[in-house]
KEDO-988293 format. One record per residue: residue in one letter; x, y, z of N, C-alpha, C, CB in turn; residue number from 1. Coordinates in steps of 0.05 Angstrom, whole numbers. Glycine has a CB too. Example, Ala and Ser with C-alpha at 12.3 -4.5 7.8 and 13.67 -1.06 7.14 Angstrom:
BEGIN
<nupa resn="A" n_xx="264" n_yy="-114" n_zz="156" ca_xx="246" ca_yy="-90" ca_zz="156" c_xx="264" c_yy="-66" c_zz="156" cb_xx="226" cb_yy="-89" cb_zz="181" resi="1"/>
<nupa resn="S" n_xx="257" n_yy="-45" n_zz="142" ca_xx="273" ca_yy="-21" ca_zz="143" c_xx="258" c_yy="1" c_zz="157" cb_xx="282" cb_yy="-12" cb_zz="114" resi="2"/>
end
This chain:
BEGIN
<nupa resn="X" n_xx="60" n_yy="314" n_zz="-102" ca_xx="75" ca_yy="336" ca_zz="-86" c_xx="87" c_yy="318" c_zz="-75" cb_xx="63" cb_yy="357" cb_zz="-67" resi="1"/>
<nupa resn="X" n_xx="119" n_yy="310" n_zz="-72" ca_xx="126" ca_yy="305" ca_zz="-50" c_xx="127" c_yy="308" c_zz="-18" cb_xx="136" cb_yy="307" cb_zz="-55" resi="2"/>
<nupa resn="X" n_xx="122" n_yy="338" n_zz="-24" ca_xx="124" ca_yy="350" ca_zz="12" c_xx="95" c_yy="337" c_zz="21" cb_xx="124" cb_yy="394" cb_zz="17" resi="3"/>
<nupa resn="X" n_xx="76" n_yy="331" n_zz="11" ca_xx="53" ca_yy="320" ca_zz="24" c_xx="59" c_yy="289" c_zz="31" cb_xx="27" cb_yy="324" cb_zz="4" resi="4"/>
<nupa resn="X" n_xx="76" n_yy="274" n_zz="19" ca_xx="74" ca_yy="246" ca_zz="30" c_xx="94" c_yy="256" c_zz="53" cb_xx="83" cb_yy="218" cb_zz="9" resi="5"/>
<nupa resn="X" n_xx="124" n_yy="269" n_zz="56" ca_xx="134" ca_yy="274" ca_zz="75" c_xx="120" c_yy="288" c_zz="94" cb_xx="152" cb_yy="283" cb_zz="69" resi="6"/>
<nupa resn="X" n_xx="111" n_yy="311" n_zz="94" ca_xx="104" ca_yy="328" ca_zz="108" c_xx="71" c_yy="341" c_zz="98" cb_xx="128" cb_yy="347" cb_zz="108" resi="7"/>
<nupa resn="X" n_xx="54" n_yy="320" n_zz="107" ca_xx="27" ca_yy="334" ca_zz="105" c_xx="20" c_yy="348" c_zz="117" cb_xx="10" cb_yy="325" cb_zz="104" resi="8"/>
<nupa resn="X" n_xx="24" n_yy="357" n_zz="138" ca_xx="18" ca_yy="381" ca_zz="157" c_xx="29" c_yy="405" c_zz="142" cb_xx="32" cb_yy="378" cb_zz="188" resi="9"/>
<nupa resn="X" n_xx="55" n_yy="397" n_zz="135" ca_xx="71" ca_yy="427" ca_zz="129" c_xx="61" c_yy="432" c_zz="99" cb_xx="111" cb_yy="425" cb_zz="130" resi="10"/>
<nupa resn="X" n_xx="52" n_yy="409" n_zz="85" ca_xx="39" ca_yy="416" ca_zz="57" c_xx="12" c_yy="433" c_zz="65" cb_xx="30" cb_yy="387" cb_zz="37" resi="11"/>
<nupa resn="X" n_xx="-2" n_yy="421" n_zz="83" ca_xx="-31" ca_yy="430" ca_zz="79" c_xx="-25" c_yy="460" c_zz="96" cb_xx="-58" cb_yy="406" cb_zz="94" resi="12"/>
<nupa resn="X" n_xx="-6" n_yy="471" n_zz="102" ca_xx="9" ca_yy="505" ca_zz="103" c_xx="9" c_yy="520" c_zz="82" cb_xx="39" cb_yy="508" cb_zz="110" resi="13"/>
<nupa resn="X" n_xx="29" n_yy="501" n_zz="60" ca_xx="30" ca_yy="508" ca_zz="42" c_xx="2" c_yy="517" c_zz="24" cb_xx="46" cb_yy="491" cb_zz="35" resi="14"/>
<nupa resn="X" n_xx="-7" n_yy="495" n_zz="25" ca_xx="-28" ca_yy="497" ca_zz="5" c_xx="-47" c_yy="527" c_zz="17" cb_xx="-48" cb_yy="464" cb_zz="5" resi="15"/>
<nupa resn="X" n_xx="-50" n_yy="529" n_zz="34" ca_xx="-75" ca_yy="551" ca_zz="46" c_xx="-61" c_yy="580" c_zz="42" cb_xx="-85" cb_yy="546" cb_zz="84" resi="16"/>
<nupa resn="X" n_xx="-27" n_yy="581" n_zz="42" ca_xx="-16" ca_yy="604" ca_zz="41" c_xx="-18" c_yy="617" c_zz="11" cb_xx="10" cb_yy="601" cb_zz="52" resi="17"/>
end
């Protein structure tokens, strides 16, 4: 996922939700 590379912190939140 590109988002994990650009925003690892944001990606973690999306995975939790």
